[in-house]
C-alpha positions as CSV (number, residue, x, y, z in Angstrom):
1,M,-23.0,-22.6,21.3
2,S,-20.2,-20.7,19.6
3,D,-17.1,-22.4,18.3
4,Q,-14.1,-21.7,20.5
5,H,-11.6,-22.4,17.8
6,I,-10.3,-19.3,16.1
7,D,-8.7,-19.8,12.7
8,P,-5.3,-18.0,12.8
9,A,-5.0,-18.2,9.0
10,G,-8.2,-16.2,8.6
11,N,-7.0,-13.5,11.0
12,T,-3.6,-13.3,9.4
13,Q,-5.1,-12.9,6.0
14,A,-7.5,-10.3,7.2
15,F,-4.6,-8.4,8.9
16,R,-2.4,-8.6,5.8
17,A,-5.3,-7.3,3.7
18,F,-5.7,-4.4,6.2
19,A,-2.0,-3.6,6.3
20,N,-1.7,-3.7,2.5
21,A,-4.7,-1.4,2.1
22,R,-3.2,1.1,4.6
23,E,0.2,1.0,2.8
24,Q,-1.5,1.7,-0.6
25,E,-3.6,4.5,0.9
26,A,-0.4,6.1,2.4
27,A,1.4,5.8,-0.9
28,A,-1.5,7.3,-2.8
29,A,-1.8,10.2,-0.3
30,K,1.9,11.0,-0.4
31,P,2.4,14.0,-2.6
32,K,4.7,13.7,-5.6
33,K,8.0,15.5,-5.2
34,S,8.4,18.4,-7.7
35,P,11.7,18.6,-9.5
36,L,11.5,22.4,-9.3
37,L,13.9,22.8,-6.4
38,P,16.8,20.8,-7.9
39,I,16.4,22.5,-11.2
40,L,16.3,25.9,-9.6
41,A,19.4,25.1,-7.6
42,V,21.3,24.1,-10.8
43,V,20.2,27.2,-12.7
44,L,21.2,29.4,-9.7
45,G,24.6,27.7,-9.4
46,I,25.3,28.2,-13.1
47,A,24.3,31.8,-12.9
48,I,26.6,32.4,-9.9
49,I,29.5,30.7,-11.7
50,G,28.8,32.8,-14.8
51,V,28.8,36.1,-12.8
52,V,32.0,35.2,-11.0
53,A,33.7,34.1,-14.2
54,F,32.5,37.4,-15.9
55,L,33.9,39.5,-13.1
56,L,37.2,37.7,-13.0
57,L,37.8,37.9,-16.7
58,Q,37.2,41.7,-16.9
C-alpha cells in the first residue's frame, strides 16, 4: 500500500530547484547587450555638433 502522506518540503525543494534552474538557463540564453549603439550615437552626436559649429563659425 502506498503512503498517502506527501512531504510538502520535498515538493517545495524540488520546485525551487526547478525554478532556479529555469532562471539560470534564461539568464545564460539572454544575449549580451553590445555597447555599439550608445557609442555610435555619441560619435554621431559629436560629429553633428562639429559640423554645425563649423558652419556657424565660417
